C-alpha positions, 0 to 999 in steps of 0.5 A: 833398253834390254828385254833379256833377265838379269840376275842378281850378280848381273845387276851388281856387275853392270855399269852404273853407279851404286845408287842406279839401283834402288831397293828396300833392302839396299835402303833399309840396310843404309838406315841401319848400318851405313859401314854395312852399306858401304862394304856390300854395295860399294866395296863389293864384300859379300857376307859368306854364305852360312851352311843353313841358307846355303841348303835352303838355297838347294832346296829352292832351286829343287822346288823351282825346278819342280814347279816350272816342269809342272807349268809345262805340264810334266810332272816330276818325281820327288825322286827326281827332283832330289837327284836334280839338287844332288847333281847340281850341289857340286857346281852350287858349292864351287859357285857360292865357294863354299866351305863346310867343316867336314864331309858330314856337315856337308852331308 
């Protein structure tokens, strides 16, 4: 048994069948729409992230950074957190394959 933490992507790509990992969200999706369950968890087709959800994820990453530093006794200013989010923005866009309608929409 490994003690390494797993990311969501690592869980999705690990060896084993689709039913080796059961969660409430998977069961709810299967009960709500078996076809959507098949597309997501068996065929591996992910729903594209909306721009609003993407911005929400970026905000959560910034808050996570702030509070992890705080747990270590290090205080970050709001501008430090904002700079970190901006610095990681481009990589996050590439990782999520985000497409914005225009530069103005992205900003």
